[in-house]
Structures are given as C-alpha cells and as structure tokens.
PDB file of N, CA, C and O in Angstrom, chain B, residues numbered from 101:
ATOM      1  N   UNK B 101       6.899  -4.418   8.602  1.00  0.00           N
ATOM      2  CA  UNK B 101       5.929  -4.813   7.563  1.00  0.00           C
ATOM      3  C   UNK B 101       4.864  -4.146   7.442  1.00  0.00           C
ATOM      4  O   UNK B 101       4.401  -3.721   8.501  1.00  0.00           O
ATOM      5  N   UNK B 102       4.141  -3.833   6.213  1.00  0.00           N
ATOM      6  CA  UNK B 102       3.376  -2.869   6.203  1.00  0.00           C
ATOM      7  C   UNK B 102       1.766  -3.372   6.303  1.00  0.00           C
ATOM      8  O   UNK B 102       0.837  -2.595   6.523  1.00  0.00           O
ATOM      9  N   UNK B 103       1.609  -4.968   6.078  1.00  0.00           N
ATOM     10  CA  UNK B 103       0.401  -5.824   6.176  1.00  0.00           C
ATOM     11  C   UNK B 103       0.241  -5.980   7.372  1.00  0.00           C
ATOM     12  O   UNK B 103      -0.855  -6.508   7.560  1.00  0.00           O
ATOM     13  N   UNK B 104       0.935  -5.736   8.567  1.00  0.00           N
ATOM     14  CA  UNK B 104       0.846  -6.582   9.978  1.00  0.00           C
ATOM     15  C   UNK B 104      -0.352  -5.714  10.239  1.00  0.00           C
ATOM     16  O   UNK B 104      -0.243  -4.681   9.579  1.00  0.00           O
ATOM     17  N   UNK B 105      -1.456  -5.743  10.953  1.00  0.00           N
ATOM     18  CA  UNK B 105      -2.277  -5.483  11.785  1.00  0.00           C
ATOM     19  C   UNK B 105      -2.107  -5.440  13.273  1.00  0.00           C
ATOM     20  O   UNK B 105      -1.804  -6.470  13.875  1.00  0.00           O
ATOM     21  N   UNK B 106      -2.292  -4.269  13.919  1.00  0.00           N
ATOM     22  CA  UNK B 106      -1.668  -3.885  15.342  1.00  0.00           C
ATOM     23  C   UNK B 106      -3.052  -4.058  16.238  1.00  0.00           C
ATOM     24  O   UNK B 106      -4.185  -3.603  16.082  1.00  0.00           O
ATOM     25  N   UNK B 107      -2.430  -4.961  17.299  1.00  0.00           N
ATOM     26  CA  UNK B 107      -3.648  -5.057  18.250  1.00  0.00           C
ATOM     27  C   UNK B 107      -3.710  -3.766  19.378  1.00  0.00           C
ATOM     28  O   UNK B 107      -2.746  -3.351  20.021  1.00  0.00           O
ATOM     29  N   UNK B 108      -4.852  -3.345  19.426  1.00  0.00           N
ATOM     30  CA  UNK B 108      -4.934  -2.327  20.130  1.00  0.00           C
ATOM     31  C   UNK B 108      -6.435  -2.276  21.296  1.00  0.00           C
ATOM     32  O   UNK B 108      -7.289  -3.158  21.391  1.00  0.00           O
ATOM     33  N   UNK B 109      -6.392  -1.285  21.882  1.00  0.00           N
ATOM     34  CA  UNK B 109      -7.679  -1.283  22.860  1.00  0.00           C
ATOM     35  C   UNK B 109      -8.821  -0.566  22.022  1.00  0.00           C
ATOM     36  O   UNK B 109      -8.724   0.539  21.488  1.00  0.00           O
ATOM     37  N   UNK B 110     -10.050  -1.507  22.008  1.00  0.00           N
ATOM     38  CA  UNK B 110     -11.229  -1.055  21.282  1.00  0.00           C
ATOM     39  C   UNK B 110     -12.000  -0.681  22.129  1.00  0.00           C
ATOM     40  O   UNK B 110     -11.977  -0.940  23.332  1.00  0.00           O
ATOM     41  N   UNK B 111     -13.157   0.323  21.206  1.00  0.00           N
ATOM     42  CA  UNK B 111     -14.029   1.187  22.177  1.00  0.00           C
ATOM     43  C   UNK B 111     -15.081   0.145  22.531  1.00  0.00           C
ATOM     44  O   UNK B 111     -14.803  -1.025  22.267  1.00  0.00           O
ATOM     45  N   UNK B 112     -16.232   0.414  23.084  1.00  0.00           N
ATOM     46  CA  UNK B 112     -17.294  -0.343  23.161  1.00  0.00           C
ATOM     47  C   UNK B 112     -17.835  -0.960  21.959  1.00  0.00           C
ATOM     48  O   UNK B 112     -17.907  -2.178  21.797  1.00  0.00           O
ATOM     49  N   UNK B 113     -18.294   0.106  20.945  1.00  0.00           N
ATOM     50  CA  UNK B 113     -19.028   0.086  19.867  1.00  0.00           C
ATOM     51  C   UNK B 113     -17.841  -1.061  18.730  1.00  0.00           C
ATOM     52  O   UNK B 113     -16.974  -0.537  18.030  1.00  0.00           O
ATOM     53  N   UNK B 114     -18.013  -2.288  18.760  1.00  0.00           N
ATOM     54  CA  UNK B 114     -17.030  -2.665  18.254  1.00  0.00           C
ATOM     55  C   UNK B 114     -17.332  -2.691  16.803  1.00  0.00           C
ATOM     56  O   UNK B 114     -16.359  -2.765  16.052  1.00  0.00           O
ATOM     57  N   UNK B 115     -18.831  -2.629  16.146  1.00  0.00           N
ATOM     58  CA  UNK B 115     -19.154  -2.512  14.522  1.00  0.00           C
ATOM     59  C   UNK B 115     -18.305  -1.428  13.945  1.00  0.00           C
ATOM     60  O   UNK B 115     -18.049  -1.436  12.741  1.00  0.00           O
ATOM     61  N   UNK B 116     -17.917  -0.625  14.631  1.00  0.00           N
ATOM     62  CA  UNK B 116     -17.289   0.162  13.889  1.00  0.00           C
ATOM     63  C   UNK B 116     -15.871  -0.220  13.283  1.00  0.00           C
ATOM     64  O   UNK B 116     -15.348   0.157  12.234  1.00  0.00           O
ATOM     65  N   UNK B 117     -15.407  -1.087  14.271  1.00  0.00           N
ATOM     66  CA  UNK B 117     -13.543  -1.788  13.699  1.00  0.00           C
ATOM     67  C   UNK B 117     -13.991  -2.651  12.944  1.00  0.00           C
ATOM     68  O   UNK B 117     -15.092  -3.200  12.986  1.00  0.00           O
ATOM     69  N   UNK B 118     -12.929  -2.832  12.047  1.00  0.00           N
ATOM     70  CA  UNK B 118     -13.129  -3.858  10.894  1.00  0.00           C
ATOM     71  C   UNK B 118     -12.602  -5.141  11.641  1.00  0.00           C
ATOM     72  O   UNK B 118     -13.273  -6.163  11.779  1.00  0.00           O
ATOM     73  N   UNK B 119     -11.752  -5.023  11.950  1.00  0.00           N
ATOM     74  CA  UNK B 119     -11.019  -6.441  12.146  1.00  0.00           C
ATOM     75  C   UNK B 119     -10.975  -6.581  13.808  1.00  0.00           C
ATOM     76  O   UNK B 119     -10.353  -5.664  14.344  1.00  0.00           O
ATOM     77  N   UNK B 120     -11.609  -7.711  14.827  1.00  0.00           N
ATOM     78  CA  UNK B 120     -11.660  -7.696  16.122  1.00  0.00           C
ATOM     79  C   UNK B 120     -10.161  -8.224  16.637  1.00  0.00           C
ATOM     80  O   UNK B 120      -9.436  -8.800  15.827  1.00  0.00           O
ATOM     81  N   UNK B 121      -9.844  -8.067  17.633  1.00  0.00           N
ATOM     82  CA  UNK B 121      -8.993  -8.529  18.376  1.00  0.00           C
ATOM     83  C   UNK B 121      -8.465 -10.116  18.016  1.00  0.00           C
ATOM     84  O   UNK B 121      -7.275 -10.432  18.003  1.00  0.00           O
ATOM     85  N   UNK B 122      -9.166 -10.695  17.838  1.00  0.00           N
ATOM     86  CA  UNK B 122      -9.351 -12.295  17.586  1.00  0.00           C
ATOM     87  C   UNK B 122      -8.814 -12.502  16.053  1.00  0.00           C
ATOM     88  O   UNK B 122      -8.246 -13.547  15.737  1.00  0.00           O
ATOM     89  N   UNK B 123      -9.025 -11.463  15.145  1.00  0.00           N
ATOM     90  CA  UNK B 123      -8.665 -11.658  14.071  1.00  0.00           C
ATOM     91  C   UNK B 123      -7.270 -11.400  13.558  1.00  0.00           C
ATOM     92  O   UNK B 123      -6.582 -12.010  12.739  1.00  0.00           O
ATOM     93  N   UNK B 124      -7.033 -10.218  14.346  1.00  0.00           N
ATOM     94  CA  UNK B 124      -5.639  -9.767  13.853  1.00  0.00           C
ATOM     95  C   UNK B 124      -4.452 -10.845  14.097  1.00  0.00           C
ATOM     96  O   UNK B 124      -3.477 -10.871  13.345  1.00  0.00           O
ATOM     97  N   UNK B 125      -4.599 -11.789  15.263  1.00  0.00           N
ATOM     98  CA  UNK B 125      -3.573 -12.955  15.176  1.00  0.00           C
ATOM     99  C   UNK B 125      -3.294 -13.787  13.910  1.00  0.00           C
ATOM    100  O   UNK B 125      -2.196 -14.234  13.580  1.00  0.00           O
ATOM    101  N   UNK B 126      -4.676 -13.950  13.135  1.00  0.00           N
ATOM    102  CA  UNK B 126      -4.910 -14.971  12.147  1.00  0.00           C
ATOM    103  C   UNK B 126      -4.548 -14.157  11.167  1.00  0.00           C
ATOM    104  O   UNK B 126      -3.764 -14.687  10.380  1.00  0.00           O
ATOM    105  N   UNK B 127      -4.817 -13.133  10.945  1.00  0.00           N
ATOM    106  CA  UNK B 127      -4.677 -12.237   9.861  1.00  0.00           C
ATOM    107  C   UNK B 127      -3.116 -12.147   9.404  1.00  0.00           C
ATOM    108  O   UNK B 127      -2.725 -12.286   8.245  1.00  0.00           O
ATOM    109  N   UNK B 128      -2.254 -11.874  10.608  1.00  0.00           N
ATOM    110  CA  UNK B 128      -0.638 -11.552  10.619  1.00  0.00           C
ATOM    111  C   UNK B 128      -0.228 -13.064  10.419  1.00  0.00           C
ATOM    112  O   UNK B 128       0.976 -13.168  10.188  1.00  0.00           O
ATOM    113  N   UNK B 129      -0.810 -14.084  10.442  1.00  0.00           N
ATOM    114  CA  UNK B 129      -0.282 -15.415  10.176  1.00  0.00           C
ATOM    115  C   UNK B 129      -0.510 -15.920   8.790  1.00  0.00           C
ATOM    116  O   UNK B 129       0.048 -16.919   8.336  1.00  0.00           O
ATOM    117  N   UNK B 130      -1.491 -15.058   8.044  1.00  0.00           N
ATOM    118  CA  UNK B 130      -1.472 -15.367   6.348  1.00  0.00           C
ATOM    119  C   UNK B 130       0.014 -15.373   5.683  1.00  0.00           C
ATOM    120  O   UNK B 130       0.934 -14.925   6.367  1.00  0.00           O
ATOM    121  N   UNK B 131       0.224 -15.757   4.661  1.00  0.00           N
ATOM    122  CA  UNK B 131       0.968 -15.929   3.885  1.00  0.00           C
ATOM    123  C   UNK B 131       0.743 -14.487   3.029  1.00  0.00           C
ATOM    124  O   UNK B 131      -0.350 -13.921   3.017  1.00  0.00           O
ATOM    125  N   UNK B 132       1.850 -14.008   2.364  1.00  0.00           N
ATOM    126  CA  UNK B 132       2.011 -12.872   2.075  1.00  0.00           C
ATOM    127  C   UNK B 132       1.495 -12.733   0.410  1.00  0.00           C
ATOM    128  O   UNK B 132       1.320 -11.610  -0.063  1.00  0.00           O
ATOM    129  N   UNK B 133       1.315 -13.744  -0.265  1.00  0.00           N
ATOM    130  CA  UNK B 133       0.917 -14.319  -1.316  1.00  0.00           C
ATOM    131  C   UNK B 133      -0.466 -13.788  -1.272  1.00  0.00           C
ATOM    132  O   UNK B 133      -0.848 -12.935  -2.073  1.00  0.00           O
ATOM    133  N   UNK B 134      -1.281 -14.325  -0.270  1.00  0.00           N
ATOM    134  CA  UNK B 134      -2.841 -14.338   0.043  1.00  0.00           C
ATOM    135  C   UNK B 134      -3.275 -12.771   0.683  1.00  0.00           C
ATOM    136  O   UNK B 134      -4.363 -12.234   0.475  1.00  0.00           O
ATOM    137  N   UNK B 135      -2.522 -12.378   1.237  1.00  0.00           N
ATOM    138  CA  UNK B 135      -2.660 -10.548   1.526  1.00  0.00           C
ATOM    139  C   UNK B 135      -2.504  -9.629   0.371  1.00  0.00           C
ATOM    140  O   UNK B 135      -3.133  -8.604   0.110  1.00  0.00           O
ATOM    141  N   UNK B 136      -1.654 -10.137  -0.186  1.00  0.00           N
ATOM    142  CA  UNK B 136      -1.442  -9.068  -1.651  1.00  0.00           C
ATOM    143  C   UNK B 136      -2.173  -9.540  -2.887  1.00  0.00           C
ATOM    144  O   UNK B 136      -1.720  -9.244  -3.992  1.00  0.00           O
ATOM    145  N   UNK B 137      -3.244 -10.234  -2.771  1.00  0.00           N
ATOM    146  CA  UNK B 137      -4.272 -10.874  -3.723  1.00  0.00           C
ATOM    147  C   UNK B 137      -4.786  -9.345  -4.404  1.00  0.00           C
ATOM    148  O   UNK B 137      -5.135  -8.376  -3.730  1.00  0.00           O
ATOM    149  N   UNK B 138      -4.737  -9.401  -5.825  1.00  0.00           N
ATOM    150  CA  UNK B 138      -5.395  -7.883  -6.517  1.00  0.00           C
ATOM    151  C   UNK B 138      -6.889  -8.221  -6.180  1.00  0.00           C
ATOM    152  O   UNK B 138      -7.527  -7.276  -5.716  1.00  0.00           O
ATOM    153  N   UNK B 139      -7.423  -9.173  -6.304  1.00  0.00           N
ATOM    154  CA  UNK B 139      -8.851  -8.879  -6.193  1.00  0.00           C
ATOM    155  C   UNK B 139      -9.466 -10.048  -5.173  1.00  0.00           C
ATOM    156  O   UNK B 139      -8.807 -11.009  -4.776  1.00  0.00           O
ATOM    157  N   UNK B 140     -10.659  -9.819  -4.874  1.00  0.00           N
ATOM    158  CA  UNK B 140     -11.221 -10.669  -3.992  1.00  0.00           C
ATOM    159  C   UNK B 140     -11.524 -12.329  -4.213  1.00  0.00           C
ATOM    160  O   UNK B 140     -11.478 -13.255  -3.404  1.00  0.00           O
ATOM    161  N   UNK B 141     -11.797 -12.304  -5.412  1.00  0.00           N
ATOM    162  CA  UNK B 141     -11.732 -13.946  -6.161  1.00  0.00           C
ATOM    163  C   UNK B 141     -10.389 -14.404  -5.605  1.00  0.00           C
ATOM    164  O   UNK B 141     -10.366 -15.182  -4.651  1.00  0.00           O
ATOM    165  N   UNK B 142      -9.286 -13.956  -6.158  1.00  0.00           N
ATOM    166  CA  UNK B 142      -7.795 -14.299  -5.917  1.00  0.00           C
ATOM    167  C   UNK B 142      -7.546 -14.426  -4.415  1.00  0.00           C
ATOM    168  O   UNK B 142      -7.100 -15.426  -3.853  1.00  0.00           O
ATOM    169  N   UNK B 143      -7.891 -13.293  -3.857  1.00  0.00           N
ATOM    170  CA  UNK B 143      -8.015 -13.348  -2.425  1.00  0.00           C
ATOM    171  C   UNK B 143      -8.529 -15.044  -1.627  1.00  0.00           C
ATOM    172  O   UNK B 143      -7.859 -15.724  -0.849  1.00  0.00           O
ATOM    173  N   UNK B 144      -9.677 -15.277  -2.081  1.00  0.00           N
ATOM    174  CA  UNK B 144     -10.580 -16.498  -1.716  1.00  0.00           C
ATOM    175  C   UNK B 144      -9.825 -17.809  -2.054  1.00  0.00           C
ATOM    176  O   UNK B 144      -9.741 -18.766  -1.284  1.00  0.00           O
ATOM    177  N   UNK B 145      -9.286 -17.742  -3.295  1.00  0.00           N
ATOM    178  CA  UNK B 145      -8.727 -18.669  -3.872  1.00  0.00           C
ATOM    179  C   UNK B 145      -7.292 -19.217  -3.325  1.00  0.00           C
ATOM    180  O   UNK B 145      -6.931 -20.380  -3.141  1.00  0.00           O
ATOM    181  N   UNK B 146      -6.643 -18.078  -3.143  1.00  0.00           N
ATOM    182  CA  UNK B 146      -5.445 -18.321  -2.409  1.00  0.00           C
ATOM    183  C   UNK B 146      -5.440 -18.594  -0.848  1.00  0.00           C
ATOM    184  O   UNK B 146      -4.493 -19.212  -0.362  1.00  0.00           O
ATOM    185  N   UNK B 147      -6.379 -18.186  -0.135  1.00  0.00           N
ATOM    186  CA  UNK B 147      -6.699 -18.315   1.397  1.00  0.00           C
ATOM    187  C   UNK B 147      -7.068 -19.810   1.271  1.00  0.00           C
ATOM    188  O   UNK B 147      -6.355 -20.620   1.863  1.00  0.00           O
ATOM    189  N   UNK B 148      -8.270 -20.302   0.450  1.00  0.00           N
ATOM    190  CA  UNK B 148      -8.403 -21.819   0.569  1.00  0.00           C
ATOM    191  C   UNK B 148      -7.245 -22.642   0.033  1.00  0.00           C
ATOM    192  O   UNK B 148      -7.384 -23.841   0.273  1.00  0.00           O
ATOM    193  N   UNK B 149      -6.282 -22.363  -0.542  1.00  0.00           N
ATOM    194  CA  UNK B 149      -5.086 -23.311  -0.894  1.00  0.00           C
ATOM    195  C   UNK B 149      -4.038 -23.072   0.880  1.00  0.00           C
ATOM    196  O   UNK B 149      -3.558 -23.963   1.580  1.00  0.00           O
ATOM    197  N   UNK B 150      -4.011 -21.775   1.070  1.00  0.00           N
ATOM    198  CA  UNK B 150      -3.116 -21.667   2.306  1.00  0.00           C
ATOM    199  C   UNK B 150      -4.062 -22.526   3.558  1.00  0.00           C
ATOM    200  O   UNK B 150      -3.537 -23.423   4.218  1.00  0.00           O
ATOM    201  N   UNK B 151      -5.208 -22.194   3.721  1.00  0.00           N
ATOM    202  CA  UNK B 151      -5.983 -23.040   4.545  1.00  0.00           C
ATOM    203  C   UNK B 151      -6.015 -24.788   4.565  1.00  0.00           C
ATOM    204  O   UNK B 151      -6.003 -25.548   5.533  1.00  0.00           O
ATOM    205  N   UNK B 152      -6.057 -25.069   3.164  1.00  0.00           N
ATOM    206  CA  UNK B 152      -5.983 -26.595   2.721  1.00  0.00           C
ATOM    207  C   UNK B 152      -4.369 -26.980   2.988  1.00  0.00           C
ATOM    208  O   UNK B 152      -4.181 -28.168   3.247  1.00  0.00           O
ATOM    209  N   UNK B 153      -3.470 -26.323   2.963  1.00  0.00           N
ATOM    210  CA  UNK B 153      -2.177 -26.700   3.663  1.00  0.00           C
ATOM    211  C   UNK B 153      -1.986 -26.970   4.946  1.00  0.00           C
ATOM    212  O   UNK B 153      -1.098 -27.729   5.337  1.00  0.00           O
ATOM    213  N   UNK B 154      -2.887 -26.310   5.778  1.00  0.00           N
ATOM    214  CA  UNK B 154      -2.713 -26.356   7.165  1.00  0.00           C
ATOM    215  C   UNK B 154      -3.438 -27.920   7.633  1.00  0.00           C
ATOM    216  O   UNK B 154      -3.251 -28.413   8.746  1.00  0.00           O
ATOM    217  N   UNK B 155      -4.168 -28.476   6.699  1.00  0.00           N
ATOM    218  CA  UNK B 155      -4.821 -29.163   7.154  1.00  0.00           C
ATOM    219  C   UNK B 155      -3.791 -30.903   6.782  1.00  0.00           C
ATOM    220  O   UNK B 155      -4.240 -31.982   7.169  1.00  0.00           O
TER     221      UNK B 155
END
C-alpha cells in the first residue's frame, strides 16, 4: 500500500519530520477516499465525514 506511513526512529530535531510517531497510526487508519482527496478542502470535508462516523 503506497499510502501507508512507516514508523521509524526519529532524530532529536522532530521539527524536520512531517509526521510524528503518534500520527502514523492515525494516518494509516484513515479510509482511502480521505487520503486520496485531490485538494485540501476535499480532504477536510472527507475527514470530517470519516471522523463523524466514528462517534
């Protein structure tokens, strides 16, 4: 799966890393339609729907 983010060891300067280790697990649990959103606005809308379904 090309969209999975792998956990790994991080250097001390975490500001250079886009995802923290805590975010990796959450990102990998998102539905594919959220991750494959063509724009940021679409991503946000689909993320809201996906998170709303969890409640």
